[in-house]
C-alpha positions in Angstrom: -13.9 7.8 -8.9 -16.4 7.2 -11.6 -14.6 6.9 -14.9 -12.0 4.2 -15.4 -9.6 5.0 -18.1 -7.5 2.3 -19.8 -3.8 2.7 -19.4 -2.5 1.3 -22.6 -2.0 4.7 -24.0 -0.4 5.9 -20.9 2.0 2.9 -20.9 2.9 3.7 -24.5 3.7 7.3 -23.5 5.8 6.0 -20.6 7.9 3.9 -22.9 8.2 6.2 -25.8 8.3 9.8 -24.4 11.0 11.6 -22.5 10.5 14.0 -19.7 11.6 17.2 -21.3 9.7 16.8 -24.5 6.6 18.3 -23.0 8.1 20.8 -20.6 7.9 24.5 -21.6 7.7 27.9 -20.1 9.6 29.5 -17.2 9.4 28.6 -13.5 9.3 31.4 -10.9 11.8 29.3 -8.9 15.2 30.3 -10.1 16.6 26.8 -9.9 13.8 25.0 -11.7 13.6 26.7 -15.1 11.8 24.5 -17.6 13.4 22.9 -20.6 12.3 24.2 -23.9 9.7 22.2 -25.8 10.7 20.1 -28.7 13.0 17.1 -28.6 14.7 15.1 -25.8 17.5 17.6 -25.3 19.9 17.1 -22.4 20.1 19.4 -19.4 23.2 21.0 -20.8 21.2 22.9 -23.5 17.9 23.1 -21.6 18.6 26.1 -19.5 18.1 24.1 -16.3 20.4 25.2 -13.4 22.0 22.5 -11.3 20.2 21.5 -8.1 20.4 18.8 -5.5 17.3 16.9 -4.4 17.2 15.1 -1.0 14.9 12.1 -1.0 13.8 10.2 2.1 12.3 6.7 2.0 12.0 3.7 4.4 14.3 0.7 4.0 14.7 -2.3 6.3 18.4 -3.0 5.8 21.6 -1.1 4.9 23.6 -1.6 1.8 27.3 -0.7 1.4 27.0 0.0 -2.3 24.4 2.7 -1.9 26.7 5.6 -2.8 28.0 3.7 -5.9 24.4 3.3 -7.1 23.6 6.9 -6.2 26.5 8.0 -8.5 25.1 6.1 -11.4 21.6 7.5 -10.7 23.1 11.0 -10.9 24.6 10.4 -14.2 21.1 9.9 -15.6 19.4 12.7 -13.6 22.1 15.2 -14.3 21.9 14.6 -18.1 18.1 14.7 -18.2 17.1 17.3 -15.6 20.4 18.7 -14.3 19.7 17.4 -10.8 21.6 15.2 -8.4 19.7 13.0 -6.0 20.8 12.4 -2.4 19.2 9.1 -1.5 18.4 9.0 2.2 17.1 5.5 3.1 15.9 5.4 6.7 15.2 2.5 8.9 11.6 1.5 8.5 11.1 1.1 12.2 12.0 4.7 12.9 11.1 6.3 9.5 7.8 7.9 10.7 9.2 9.3 13.8 12.2 10.8 12.0 10.1 12.4 9.3 7.6 13.7 11.8 10.4 15.3 13.7 11.8 16.9 10.5 8.4 18.3 9.5 7.9 19.7 13.0 11.3 21.4 12.8 10.5 22.7 9.3 13.7 21.1 7.9 14.6 21.5 4.3 14.3 18.4 2.1 12.6 17.7 -1.2 10.9 14.3 -1.4 9.6 11.8 1.1 7.8 8.5 0.9 4.3 8.5 2.4 1.3 6.2 2.8 -1.9 5.9 4.7 -0.3 3.4 7.1 3.0 5.1 7.8 3.9 8.9 7.8 0.2 9.4 7.0 -0.4 11.0 3.6 -3.7 12.8 4.2 -2.7 14.1 7.7 0.6 15.5 6.5 -1.0 17.1 3.5 -3.6 18.8 5.8 -1.0 20.0 8.2 1.0 21.7 5.4 3.9 19.3 5.2 3.5 18.6 1.4 3.5 20.8 -1.6 0.4 20.8 -3.8 1.3 19.3 -7.2 -1.9 19.0 -9.2 -1.4 22.4 -10.7 2.2 21.5 -11.8 1.5 18.1 -13.4 0.7 19.4 -16.9 4.0 21.3 -17.2 6.4 19.2 -15.0 4.9 15.8 -15.1 3.0 15.3 -18.3 3.9 11.6 -18.9 3.4 10.9 -15.2 -0.1 12.3 -15.4 -0.9 10.1 -18.3 0.5 6.9 -16.6 -2.2 6.4 -14.0 -6.0 5.9 -14.5 -8.3 8.7 -13.4 -9.3 6.8 -10.3 -5.7 6.9 -9.0 -5.6 10.7 -9.2 -9.1 10.9 -7.6 -7.9 8.8 -4.7 -4.8 11.0 -4.2 -6.9 14.1 -3.7 -7.0 15.5 -0.2 -9.7 18.1 0.2 -9.7 18.4 -3.6 -6.0 18.9 -4.1 -3.2 16.4 -5.2 -0.1 16.2 -3.0 1.4 12.8 -3.9 2.6 10.6 -6.7 1.6 6.9 -6.5 4.2 4.1 -6.7 1.9 2.2 -9.0 1.4 -1.4 -8.2 -1.7 -3.5 -7.4 -4.4 -1.1 -6.1 -7.0 -3.7 -5.3 -8.1 -5.7 -2.3 -9.3 -9.3 -2.9 -9.7 -11.3 0.3 -9.2 -15.0 0.7 -7.2 -18.0 2.0 -3.5 -18.9 1.4 -3.3 -22.7 1.6 -0.2 -24.9 1.4 -0.7 -27.1 -1.7 0.9 -30.2 -0.2 -2.0 -30.3 2.4 -4.6 -29.4 -0.1 -3.5 -32.3 -2.3 -3.1 -34.7 0.6 -6.6 -34.2 1.8 -8.2 -33.7 -1.6 -9.4 -30.2 -0.8 -12.0 -29.0 -3.4 -11.0 -25.3 -3.4 -13.9 -24.5 -5.8 -16.3 -25.3 -3.0 -14.9 -22.7 -0.7 -17.1 -19.7 -1.0 -17.3 -18.4 2.6 -15.0 -18.3 5.6 -16.8 -21.2 7.2 -16.3 -23.5 4.2 -12.6 -24.0 5.1 -13.4 -25.5 8.6 -13.5 -29.3 7.7 -10.1 -28.9 6.1 -8.7 -27.2 9.2 -10.1 -30.0 11.3 -8.2 -32.6 9.1 -5.0 -30.7 9.7 -5.6 -30.6 13.4 -6.4 -34.3 13.5 -3.5 -35.5 11.4 -0.7 -32.9 11.4 0.5 -32.4 15.0 3.3 -30.0 14.1 1.3 -27.8 11.8 -0.9 -24.8 12.7 -4.3 -25.3 10.9 -5.3 -21.6 10.8 -2.7 -19.0 11.8 -3.5 -15.7 13.5 -1.5 -13.0 15.2 -2.8 -10.8 18.0 -4.4 -8.4 15.5 -6.8 -11.1 14.4 -8.2 -11.0 10.9 -11.5 -9.2 10.8 -10.0 -6.2 9.0 -8.9 -8.5 6.3 -12.1 -10.5 6.2 -14.5 -7.5 6.3 -15.5 -7.6 2.6 -16.4 -11.2 3.0 -18.7 -10.1 5.8 -21.3 -8.1 3.8 -19.1 -5.6 2.2 -18.0 -3.6 5.2 -15.4 -0.8 4.5 -13.4 0.8 7.2 -13.0 4.6 7.1 -10.9 4.8 10.3 -8.9 1.7 11.1 -7.8 3.3 14.4 -11.4 3.8 15.7 -12.9 0.8 13.7 -15.7 2.8 12.1 -16.9 2.4 8.5 -19.8 2.0 6.1 -21.6 -0.8 4.3 -20.6 -0.4 0.6 -24.1 -1.2 -0.5 -25.7 1.6 1.6 -26.8 4.4 -0.7 -26.9 6.8 2.3 -23.4 5.8 3.4 -24.3 5.8 7.0 -21.2 5.6 9.2 -21.3 2.8 11.8 -19.3 1.5 14.8 -18.1 -1.7 13.2 -17.6 -3.3 16.7 -21.3 -3.1 17.2 -22.2 -4.6 13.8 -23.7 -8.1 13.6 -20.9 -9.0 11.1 -18.2 -8.4 13.7 -20.1 -10.5 16.3 -20.4 -13.3 13.7 -16.7 -13.2 13.1 -15.9 -13.3 16.8 -18.2 -16.3 17.4 -16.6 -18.3 14.6 -13.0 -17.5 15.8 -14.0 -18.5 19.3 -15.4 -21.8 18.1 -12.2 -22.5 16.0 -9.9 -21.5 18.9 -11.8 -23.8 21.3 -11.4 -26.7 18.8 -7.7 -26.1 18.5 -7.8 -24.9 14.9 -6.0 -21.6 15.8 -2.5 -21.4 17.3 -2.8 -21.1 21.1 -0.4 -18.1 21.3 -2.5 -16.0 18.8 -3.6 -13.4 21.5 0.0 -12.5 22.3 2.2 -13.2 19.2 2.9 -10.2 16.9 4.4 -12.1 13.9 4.6 -15.7 12.6 7.4 -15.3 10.1 9.6 -17.9 11.7 6.9 -20.6 11.6 5.9 -19.4 8.1 9.5 -19.8 6.8 9.6 -23.4 8.1 6.2 -24.3 6.4 4.3 -24.8 9.7 1.2 -22.7 8.7 -1.3 -24.7 6.8 -3.8 -21.8 6.2 -3.6 -18.1 6.5 -5.9 -15.3 5.3 -4.9 -12.3 3.3 -6.7 -9.2 1.9 -4.6 -8.7 -1.2 -4.8 -11.9 -3.4 -3.3 -10.1 -6.3 -2.1 -12.0 -9.4 1.2 -13.7 -8.6 0.6 -13.8 -4.9 1.3 -17.6 -5.0 4.9 -17.1 -6.0 5.5 -14.4 -3.4 4.0 -16.6 -0.7 6.0 -19.6 -1.7 9.2 -17.7 -1.3 8.1 -16.6 2.2 6.9 -20.1 3.1 10.1 -22.1 2.9 9.6 -23.0 -0.7 6.2 -24.7 -0.1 3.8 -24.2 -2.9 0.7 -22.1 -2.1 -2.8 -22.1 -3.4 -4.9 -19.0 -3.2 -8.7 -19.2 -2.7 -10.5 -15.9 -2.9 -13.7 -15.2 -0.8 -14.5 -11.8 -2.3 -14.2 -10.0 -5.6 -11.5 -7.3 -6.4 -12.3 -4.0 -4.8 -10.7 -0.5 -5.0 -10.9 2.0 -2.2 -8.9 5.0 -1.2 -6.6 3.1 1.2 -6.1 0.3 -1.3 -4.6 2.9 -3.7 -2.7 5.2 -1.3 -0.4 2.5 0.1 2.9 3.8 -1.3 3.6 7.3 -2.6 6.1 10.1 -2.9 5.3 13.6 -1.9 7.2 16.8 -2.3 8.1 18.7 0.9 6.6 22.1 1.4 10.2 23.1 2.4 11.6 22.1 -0.9 13.4 25.0 -2.7 12.9 23.2 -6.0 9.4 21.6 -6.1 9.2 21.8 -9.9 12.5 20.0 -10.3 11.4 17.5 -7.7 8.3 16.7 -9.7 10.5 16.4 -12.8 12.5 13.8 -11.0 9.4 11.9 -10.0 8.2 12.1 -13.6 11.5 10.7 -14.7 11.5 8.0 -12.0 8.1 6.7 -13.2 8.8 6.9 -16.9 12.5 6.1 -17.4 13.0 2.4 -17.1 16.8 2.6 -16.8 16.6 4.9 -13.9 13.9 2.9 -12.1 15.7 -0.4 -12.6 18.9 1.2 -11.2 17.3 2.3 -8.0 15.3 -0.9 -7.6 18.0 -3.5 -8.5 21.4 -1.7 -8.6 24.1 -2.0 -11.2 23.9 -4.7 -13.8 26.7 -7.3 -13.4 27.4 -6.2 -9.9 24.0 -6.5 -8.1 22.0 -8.4 -10.7 22.3 -10.3 -14.0 20.0 -10.0 -16.9 18.3 -13.3 -18.0 16.1 -11.8 -20.7 15.1 -8.4 -22.2 12.8 -7.6 -19.3 13.8 -10.1 -16.5 16.6 -9.9 -14.0 18.1 -12.2 -11.4 19.4 -10.6 -8.2 22.9 -11.6 -7.2 23.0 -13.2 -3.7 24.8 -11.2 -1.0 25.5 -8.3 -3.2 26.1 -4.8 -1.8 22.8 -3.4 -2.9 19.5 -5.4 -2.9 16.6 -3.4 -1.4 14.0 -5.5 -3.3 11.3 -3.0 -2.7 10.1 -1.7 -6.0 6.9 -0.8 -4.3 8.7 1.9 -2.3 10.4 3.6 -5.4 8.1 3.9 -8.4 6.0 2.3 -11.1 6.2 -1.4 -10.5 4.7 -2.0 -14.0 7.7 -0.2 -15.6 10.5 -1.9 -13.7 12.0 -5.2 -15.0 10.5 -8.4 -13.8 12.5 -10.5 -11.3 13.2 -14.2 -12.0 10.0 -16.2 -11.4 7.7 -13.3 -12.2 5.8 -13.2 -15.5 4.5 -10.7 -17.9 1.1 -12.5 -17.8 0.8 -11.8 -14.1 1.7 -8.1 -14.7 -1.0 -7.8 -17.4 -3.5 -9.6 -15.2 -2.8 -7.1 -12.3 -3.3 -4.1 -14.6 -6.5 -5.6 -15.8 -7.7 -6.2 -12.3 -6.7 -2.6 -11.3 -8.9 -1.3 -14.1 -11.9 -3.6 -13.7 -12.2 -3.8 -9.9 -15.4 -2.5 -8.2 -14.8 1.0 -6.8 -15.6 2.3 -3.4 -18.7 4.6 -3.3 -16.6 7.1 -1.3 -13.3 6.8 -3.3 -11.2 9.9 -2.6 -12.6 10.5 0.9 -10.0 10.6 3.7 -11.1 11.1 7.3 -9.3 13.9 9.2 -9.0 12.6 12.8 -7.7 15.9 14.2 -11.1 17.1 15.8 -11.4 13.8 17.7 -7.8 12.9 18.4 -8.4 12.5 22.2 -11.3 10.2 21.7 -9.4 8.1 19.1 -6.5 7.8 21.5 -8.8 6.6 24.3 -10.6 4.2 21.9 -7.3 2.7 20.7 -6.4 2.0 24.4 -9.7 0.1 24.7 -9.0 -1.7 21.4 -5.6 -2.8 22.6 -7.2 -4.2 25.8 -10.1 -6.2 24.2 -9.0 -6.7 20.6 -6.4 -9.4 20.8 -8.3 -11.9 23.0 -11.6 -11.3 21.1 -10.3 -11.2 17.6 -8.3 -14.4 17.9 -11.1 -16.3 19.5 -9.4 -16.7 22.9 -12.3 -15.4 25.0 -16.0 -16.0 25.1 -18.0 -13.5 23.1 -21.3 -12.4 24.7 -20.1 -10.8 27.9 -16.7 -9.6 26.7 -18.1 -8.0 23.6 -20.7 -6.2 25.6 -18.0 -4.9 27.9 -15.9 -3.9 24.9 -18.8 -1.9 23.3 -19.6 -0.2 26.6 -16.0 0.9 27.1 -15.7 2.2 23.6 -18.8 4.2 24.1 -17.3 5.7 27.3 -14.1 6.5 25.4 -16.1 8.5 22.9 -16.9 6.3 19.9 -20.3 8.0 19.3 -18.5 11.4 19.0 -16.0 9.8 16.5 -18.8 8.3 14.4 -20.7 11.6 14.3 -17.5 13.4 13.2 -16.7 10.9 10.5 -20.3 11.2 9.3 -20.1 15.0 9.3 -16.9 15.0 7.2 -18.3 12.4 4.8 -21.5 14.3 4.2 -19.6 17.5 3.6 -17.3 15.7 1.2 -20.2 14.2 -0.7 -21.9 17.5 -1.0 -18.8 19.0 -2.7 -17.8 16.1 -4.9 -20.9 14.0 -5.8 -23.3 16.6 -7.2 
């Protein structure tokens, strides 16, 4: 990613154009003939034959009104692209396993949600699960192509080809603290003085000394180094599983074992000091989530790697209504994995890939359709409180509240409490954030799968007690490093370096 294109023009196209206005020519797929160019004609006079598209995506609850919403969705899609959509929400806990099984069995479906962190985008593209769509965008997704900055399309490339459509939202990382405002006010915390991780310690000690029922600094067994890495000298992970990466300021982009870096040791030493002082929850090495304590306002300070505009409102809702102050410790940054967090991909088994892309084009450019899928039916699942703001109806039969799974979050209506100013600030941050020097590179772990599996077993053994500060550092870290080396970390580092050098030779001439 080198150029950063403003998206104002794209946004205008999104709002003013329709899908079929730019589609022309004939598809070789019998069911996906293009509409003639010209005006916004309906599918009835476009020559499109009727098709059904099956769409899988993760969802963490079930909703009895899904079929009613689906029927309304199909009124729009039948009129505009002569397609019906079979919406297939799948439990988030089993989504990846189900989709992997379907791909292995070569099952027919059309669209699936994918990410770098679940149902892995790059791995599935490389194993032939997804259809290549870059060559189809001009004809079947022209407005969609114009919607995103060039850096987004660069990040979506796998070995030079595009296989996914981004669900556009914040694409940056900005690390820092989330602090309950009531405690910041009570102890006169000067947030402007917090520039590094260590600067928060006196405040944490005040919480420890005066608030016996409150956790000063909350951690789960995963620890927080992956979130704090930018604050520690601009480290960037390439493989989260193996914990290898680069220094962003290194012109040679030398791949390192992050566990052997001085920054990691510095982090461990600080966490051990805080744990010994009682500033970290004692159960940190074993607990997987702190949602229950967060909802009751028991966590004074946490750390997050996505301090996007509006994060305070989201965190307040998740923190029992307690107001939250955000304090960044790094500047906004864009990397491949900050972008490819939520996407749709077209299955290689789809019988109508062109029509599937037309649907994704429509989903990301037609506000009525996107609102319907995100929020349901007006008057039944939400009420409108202004031209572009809605209020969800409590206990309705459809409330997935996951715009980030479906489509362009900058196109959908705002929810009550969200502001247009925050949306504009997020777009501005997306366009102006510092870019990774290796944007678009995705590591293929296949050649070292055995080594990575062995390394992950070692990480699971040593990571939780070390990363949460629950064990001494010198001896345990040395043992951790030795066991990672025995598991094959040097071979993984060499393979990542080989792939990165090969990618650079092809893309950065």
